[in-house]
mmCIF file of the N, C-alpha and C atoms, coordinates in Angstrom:
data_MODEL
# 
_entry.id   MODEL 
# 
loop_
_atom_site.group_PDB 
_atom_site.id 
_atom_site.type_symbol 
_atom_site.label_atom_id 
_atom_site.label_alt_id 
_atom_site.label_comp_id 
_atom_site.label_asym_id 
_atom_site.label_entity_id 
_atom_site.label_seq_id 
_atom_site.pdbx_PDB_ins_code 
_atom_site.Cartn_x 
_atom_site.Cartn_y 
_atom_site.Cartn_z 
_atom_site.occupancy 
_atom_site.B_iso_or_equiv 
_atom_site.pdbx_formal_charge 
_atom_site.auth_seq_id 
_atom_site.auth_comp_id 
_atom_site.auth_asym_id 
_atom_site.auth_atom_id 
_atom_site.pdbx_PDB_model_num 
ATOM 1   N N  . MET A 1 1  ? -13.441 10.525  -18.578 1.00 0.00 ? 1  MET A N  1 
ATOM 2   C CA . MET A 1 1  ? -13.530 10.396  -17.145 1.00 0.00 ? 1  MET A CA 1 
ATOM 3   C C  . MET A 1 1  ? -12.479 9.408   -16.635 1.00 0.00 ? 1  MET A C  1 
ATOM 4   N N  . LYS A 1 2  ? -11.883 9.727   -15.486 1.00 0.00 ? 2  LYS A N  1 
ATOM 5   C CA . LYS A 1 2  ? -10.874 8.844   -14.917 1.00 0.00 ? 2  LYS A CA 1 
ATOM 6   C C  . LYS A 1 2  ? -11.517 7.625   -14.284 1.00 0.00 ? 2  LYS A C  1 
ATOM 7   N N  . LYS A 1 3  ? -10.863 6.485   -14.457 1.00 0.00 ? 3  LYS A N  1 
ATOM 8   C CA . LYS A 1 3  ? -11.340 5.269   -13.811 1.00 0.00 ? 3  LYS A CA 1 
ATOM 9   C C  . LYS A 1 3  ? -10.759 5.219   -12.399 1.00 0.00 ? 3  LYS A C  1 
ATOM 10  N N  . ILE A 1 4  ? -11.584 4.943   -11.431 1.00 0.00 ? 4  ILE A N  1 
ATOM 11  C CA . ILE A 1 4  ? -11.149 4.902   -10.039 1.00 0.00 ? 4  ILE A CA 1 
ATOM 12  C C  . ILE A 1 4  ? -10.441 3.579   -9.770  1.00 0.00 ? 4  ILE A C  1 
ATOM 13  N N  . LYS A 1 5  ? -9.248  3.666   -9.174  1.00 0.00 ? 5  LYS A N  1 
ATOM 14  C CA . LYS A 1 5  ? -8.508  2.469   -8.799  1.00 0.00 ? 5  LYS A CA 1 
ATOM 15  C C  . LYS A 1 5  ? -8.651  2.292   -7.296  1.00 0.00 ? 5  LYS A C  1 
ATOM 16  N N  . LEU A 1 6  ? -9.017  1.091   -6.898  1.00 0.00 ? 6  LEU A N  1 
ATOM 17  C CA . LEU A 1 6  ? -9.241  0.807   -5.485  1.00 0.00 ? 6  LEU A CA 1 
ATOM 18  C C  . LEU A 1 6  ? -8.210  -0.178  -4.967  1.00 0.00 ? 6  LEU A C  1 
ATOM 19  N N  . LEU A 1 7  ? -7.987  -0.137  -3.674  1.00 0.00 ? 7  LEU A N  1 
ATOM 20  C CA . LEU A 1 7  ? -7.124  -1.102  -3.006  1.00 0.00 ? 7  LEU A CA 1 
ATOM 21  C C  . LEU A 1 7  ? -7.996  -2.270  -2.569  1.00 0.00 ? 7  LEU A C  1 
ATOM 22  N N  . VAL A 1 8  ? -7.686  -3.454  -3.072  1.00 0.00 ? 8  VAL A N  1 
ATOM 23  C CA . VAL A 1 8  ? -8.487  -4.633  -2.753  1.00 0.00 ? 8  VAL A CA 1 
ATOM 24  C C  . VAL A 1 8  ? -7.725  -5.483  -1.746  1.00 0.00 ? 8  VAL A C  1 
ATOM 25  N N  . VAL A 1 9  ? -8.380  -5.790  -0.621  1.00 0.00 ? 9  VAL A N  1 
ATOM 26  C CA . VAL A 1 9  ? -7.804  -6.649  0.408   1.00 0.00 ? 9  VAL A CA 1 
ATOM 27  C C  . VAL A 1 9  ? -8.711  -7.863  0.551   1.00 0.00 ? 9  VAL A C  1 
ATOM 28  N N  . LYS A 1 10 ? -8.133  -9.035  0.316   1.00 0.00 ? 10 LYS A N  1 
ATOM 29  C CA . LYS A 1 10 ? -8.895  -10.279 0.427   1.00 0.00 ? 10 LYS A CA 1 
ATOM 30  C C  . LYS A 1 10 ? -8.728  -10.845 1.833   1.00 0.00 ? 10 LYS A C  1 
ATOM 31  N N  . PRO A 1 11 ? -9.711  -11.574 2.321   1.00 0.00 ? 11 PRO A N  1 
ATOM 32  C CA . PRO A 1 11 ? -9.617  -12.121 3.683   1.00 0.00 ? 11 PRO A CA 1 
ATOM 33  C C  . PRO A 1 11 ? -8.449  -13.081 3.890   1.00 0.00 ? 11 PRO A C  1 
ATOM 34  N N  . ASN A 1 12 ? -8.011  -13.761 2.826   1.00 0.00 ? 12 ASN A N  1 
ATOM 35  C CA . ASN A 1 12 ? -6.935  -14.735 3.004   1.00 0.00 ? 12 ASN A CA 1 
ATOM 36  C C  . ASN A 1 12 ? -5.552  -14.165 2.703   1.00 0.00 ? 12 ASN A C  1 
ATOM 37  N N  . ASP A 1 13 ? -5.439  -12.860 2.458   1.00 0.00 ? 13 ASP A N  1 
ATOM 38  C CA . ASP A 1 13 ? -4.131  -12.228 2.234   1.00 0.00 ? 13 ASP A CA 1 
ATOM 39  C C  . ASP A 1 13 ? -3.380  -12.108 3.555   1.00 0.00 ? 13 ASP A C  1 
ATOM 40  N N  . ASN A 1 14 ? -2.072  -12.345 3.479   1.00 0.00 ? 14 ASN A N  1 
ATOM 41  C CA . ASN A 1 14 ? -1.285  -12.153 4.695   1.00 0.00 ? 14 ASN A CA 1 
ATOM 42  C C  . ASN A 1 14 ? -0.826  -10.699 4.781   1.00 0.00 ? 14 ASN A C  1 
ATOM 43  N N  . ARG A 1 15 ? -0.221  -10.357 5.880   1.00 0.00 ? 15 ARG A N  1 
ATOM 44  C CA . ARG A 1 15 ? 0.138   -8.966  6.149   1.00 0.00 ? 15 ARG A CA 1 
ATOM 45  C C  . ARG A 1 15 ? 1.149   -8.418  5.140   1.00 0.00 ? 15 ARG A C  1 
ATOM 46  N N  . LYS A 1 16 ? 2.109   -9.263  4.735   1.00 0.00 ? 16 LYS A N  1 
ATOM 47  C CA . LYS A 1 16 ? 3.131   -8.830  3.781   1.00 0.00 ? 16 LYS A CA 1 
ATOM 48  C C  . LYS A 1 16 ? 2.524   -8.474  2.436   1.00 0.00 ? 16 LYS A C  1 
ATOM 49  N N  . THR A 1 17 ? 1.597   -9.296  1.963   1.00 0.00 ? 17 THR A N  1 
ATOM 50  C CA . THR A 1 17 ? 0.943   -9.060  0.674   1.00 0.00 ? 17 THR A CA 1 
ATOM 51  C C  . THR A 1 17 ? 0.133   -7.769  0.711   1.00 0.00 ? 17 THR A C  1 
ATOM 52  N N  . ILE A 1 18 ? -0.595  -7.560  1.783   1.00 0.00 ? 18 ILE A N  1 
ATOM 53  C CA . ILE A 1 18 ? -1.406  -6.348  1.929   1.00 0.00 ? 18 ILE A CA 1 
ATOM 54  C C  . ILE A 1 18 ? -0.498  -5.121  1.950   1.00 0.00 ? 18 ILE A C  1 
ATOM 55  N N  . TYR A 1 19 ? 0.630   -5.209  2.662   1.00 0.00 ? 19 TYR A N  1 
ATOM 56  C CA . TYR A 1 19 ? 1.565   -4.081  2.751   1.00 0.00 ? 19 TYR A CA 1 
ATOM 57  C C  . TYR A 1 19 ? 2.137   -3.738  1.385   1.00 0.00 ? 19 TYR A C  1 
ATOM 58  N N  . LYS A 1 20 ? 2.543   -4.760  0.601   1.00 0.00 ? 20 LYS A N  1 
ATOM 59  C CA . LYS A 1 20 ? 3.093   -4.512  -0.727  1.00 0.00 ? 20 LYS A CA 1 
ATOM 60  C C  . LYS A 1 20 ? 2.053   -3.870  -1.634  1.00 0.00 ? 20 LYS A C  1 
ATOM 61  N N  . ASN A 1 21 ? 0.815   -4.375  -1.576  1.00 0.00 ? 21 ASN A N  1 
ATOM 62  C CA . ASN A 1 21 ? -0.251  -3.806  -2.403  1.00 0.00 ? 21 ASN A CA 1 
ATOM 63  C C  . ASN A 1 21 ? -0.580  -2.380  -1.982  1.00 0.00 ? 21 ASN A C  1 
ATOM 64  N N  . LEU A 1 22 ? -0.522  -2.104  -0.686  1.00 0.00 ? 22 LEU A N  1 
ATOM 65  C CA . LEU A 1 22 ? -0.788  -0.757  -0.180  1.00 0.00 ? 22 LEU A CA 1 
ATOM 66  C C  . LEU A 1 22 ? 0.267   0.221   -0.676  1.00 0.00 ? 22 LEU A C  1 
ATOM 67  N N  . ILE A 1 23 ? 1.538   -0.176  -0.622  1.00 0.00 ? 23 ILE A N  1 
ATOM 68  C CA . ILE A 1 23 ? 2.625   0.680   -1.098  1.00 0.00 ? 23 ILE A CA 1 
ATOM 69  C C  . ILE A 1 23 ? 2.447   0.962   -2.585  1.00 0.00 ? 23 ILE A C  1 
ATOM 70  N N  . LYS A 1 24 ? 2.122   -0.070  -3.371  1.00 0.00 ? 24 LYS A N  1 
ATOM 71  C CA . LYS A 1 24 ? 1.929   0.084   -4.814  1.00 0.00 ? 24 LYS A CA 1 
ATOM 72  C C  . LYS A 1 24 ? 0.767   1.032   -5.103  1.00 0.00 ? 24 LYS A C  1 
ATOM 73  N N  . TYR A 1 25 ? -0.323  0.874   -4.334  1.00 0.00 ? 25 TYR A N  1 
ATOM 74  C CA . TYR A 1 25 ? -1.513  1.713   -4.504  1.00 0.00 ? 25 TYR A CA 1 
ATOM 75  C C  . TYR A 1 25 ? -1.204  3.177   -4.183  1.00 0.00 ? 25 TYR A C  1 
ATOM 76  N N  . LEU A 1 26 ? -0.508  3.404   -3.084  1.00 0.00 ? 26 LEU A N  1 
ATOM 77  C CA . LEU A 1 26 ? -0.186  4.779   -2.689  1.00 0.00 ? 26 LEU A CA 1 
ATOM 78  C C  . LEU A 1 26 ? 0.749   5.443   -3.693  1.00 0.00 ? 26 LEU A C  1 
ATOM 79  N N  . GLU A 1 27 ? 1.684   4.678   -4.263  1.00 0.00 ? 27 GLU A N  1 
ATOM 80  C CA . GLU A 1 27 ? 2.577   5.247   -5.277  1.00 0.00 ? 27 GLU A CA 1 
ATOM 81  C C  . GLU A 1 27 ? 1.799   5.635   -6.527  1.00 0.00 ? 27 GLU A C  1 
ATOM 82  N N  . GLN A 1 28 ? 0.779   4.865   -6.882  1.00 0.00 ? 28 GLN A N  1 
ATOM 83  C CA . GLN A 1 28 ? -0.067  5.209   -8.028  1.00 0.00 ? 28 GLN A CA 1 
ATOM 84  C C  . GLN A 1 28 ? -0.829  6.502   -7.762  1.00 0.00 ? 28 GLN A C  1 
ATOM 85  N N  . GLN A 1 29 ? -1.161  6.760   -6.494  1.00 0.00 ? 29 GLN A N  1 
ATOM 86  C CA . GLN A 1 29 ? -1.879  7.965   -6.124  1.00 0.00 ? 29 GLN A CA 1 
ATOM 87  C C  . GLN A 1 29 ? -0.951  9.166   -5.988  1.00 0.00 ? 29 GLN A C  1 
ATOM 88  N N  . GLY A 1 30 ? 0.372   8.928   -6.071  1.00 0.00 ? 30 GLY A N  1 
ATOM 89  C CA . GLY A 1 30 ? 1.336   10.022  -5.982  1.00 0.00 ? 30 GLY A CA 1 
ATOM 90  C C  . GLY A 1 30 ? 1.879   10.236  -4.591  1.00 0.00 ? 30 GLY A C  1 
ATOM 91  N N  . ILE A 1 31 ? 1.737   9.243   -3.714  1.00 0.00 ? 31 ILE A N  1 
ATOM 92  C CA . ILE A 1 31 ? 2.215   9.352   -2.331  1.00 0.00 ? 31 ILE A CA 1 
ATOM 93  C C  . ILE A 1 31 ? 3.410   8.424   -2.175  1.00 0.00 ? 31 ILE A C  1 
ATOM 94  N N  . ARG A 1 32 ? 4.549   8.983   -1.750  1.00 0.00 ? 32 ARG A N  1 
ATOM 95  C CA . ARG A 1 32 ? 5.743   8.169   -1.563  1.00 0.00 ? 32 ARG A CA 1 
ATOM 96  C C  . ARG A 1 32 ? 5.879   7.770   -0.104  1.00 0.00 ? 32 ARG A C  1 
ATOM 97  N N  . ILE A 1 33 ? 6.301   6.537   0.123   1.00 0.00 ? 33 ILE A N  1 
ATOM 98  C CA . ILE A 1 33 ? 6.484   6.014   1.471   1.00 0.00 ? 33 ILE A CA 1 
ATOM 99  C C  . ILE A 1 33 ? 7.969   5.768   1.688   1.00 0.00 ? 33 ILE A C  1 
ATOM 100 N N  . LEU A 1 34 ? 8.499   6.287   2.790   1.00 0.00 ? 34 LEU A N  1 
ATOM 101 C CA . LEU A 1 34 ? 9.883   6.053   3.155   1.00 0.00 ? 34 LEU A CA 1 
ATOM 102 C C  . LEU A 1 34 ? 9.909   5.075   4.308   1.00 0.00 ? 34 LEU A C  1 
ATOM 103 N N  . LYS A 1 35 ? 10.848  4.122   4.257   1.00 0.00 ? 35 LYS A N  1 
ATOM 104 C CA . LYS A 1 35 ? 10.962  3.172   5.341   1.00 0.00 ? 35 LYS A CA 1 
ATOM 105 C C  . LYS A 1 35 ? 11.529  3.874   6.562   1.00 0.00 ? 35 LYS A C  1 
ATOM 106 N N  . GLY A 1 36 ? 10.970  3.582   7.724   1.00 0.00 ? 36 GLY A N  1 
ATOM 107 C CA . GLY A 1 36 ? 11.407  4.210   8.964   1.00 0.00 ? 36 GLY A CA 1 
ATOM 108 C C  . GLY A 1 36 ? 12.663  3.565   9.500   1.00 0.00 ? 36 GLY A C  1 
ATOM 109 N N  . GLY A 1 37 ? 13.264  4.217   10.467  1.00 0.00 ? 37 GLY A N  1 
ATOM 110 C CA . GLY A 1 37 ? 14.477  3.703   11.097  1.00 0.00 ? 37 GLY A CA 1 
ATOM 111 C C  . GLY A 1 37 ? 14.142  2.615   12.103  1.00 0.00 ? 37 GLY A C  1 
ATOM 112 N N  . GLU A 1 38 ? 15.159  2.098   12.757  1.00 0.00 ? 38 GLU A N  1 
ATOM 113 C CA . GLU A 1 38 ? 14.996  1.036   13.738  1.00 0.00 ? 38 GLU A CA 1 
ATOM 114 C C  . GLU A 1 38 ? 14.228  1.508   14.984  1.00 0.00 ? 38 GLU A C  1 
ATOM 115 N N  . ASN A 1 39 ? 14.351  2.792   15.321  1.00 0.00 ? 39 ASN A N  1 
ATOM 116 C CA . ASN A 1 39 ? 13.784  3.282   16.576  1.00 0.00 ? 39 ASN A CA 1 
ATOM 117 C C  . ASN A 1 39 ? 12.345  3.749   16.461  1.00 0.00 ? 39 ASN A C  1 
ATOM 118 N N  . GLU A 1 40 ? 11.797  3.801   15.251  1.00 0.00 ? 40 GLU A N  1 
ATOM 119 C CA . GLU A 1 40 ? 10.421  4.263   15.099  1.00 0.00 ? 40 GLU A CA 1 
ATOM 120 C C  . GLU A 1 40 ? 9.447   3.178   15.501  1.00 0.00 ? 40 GLU A C  1 
ATOM 121 N N  . LYS A 1 41 ? 8.314   3.586   16.081  1.00 0.00 ? 41 LYS A N  1 
ATOM 122 C CA . LYS A 1 41 ? 7.300   2.620   16.501  1.00 0.00 ? 41 LYS A CA 1 
ATOM 123 C C  . LYS A 1 41 ? 6.076   2.730   15.636  1.00 0.00 ? 41 LYS A C  1 
# 
């Protein structure tokens, strides 16, 4: 059986740390994230 990997967000994490962990988590799930351009909101 596969072990489920979860994204853990702690209350004292800053936004940058959460973003890096989110990107790492999504890549493990097989989802690639591309950085947007300057004009995207």
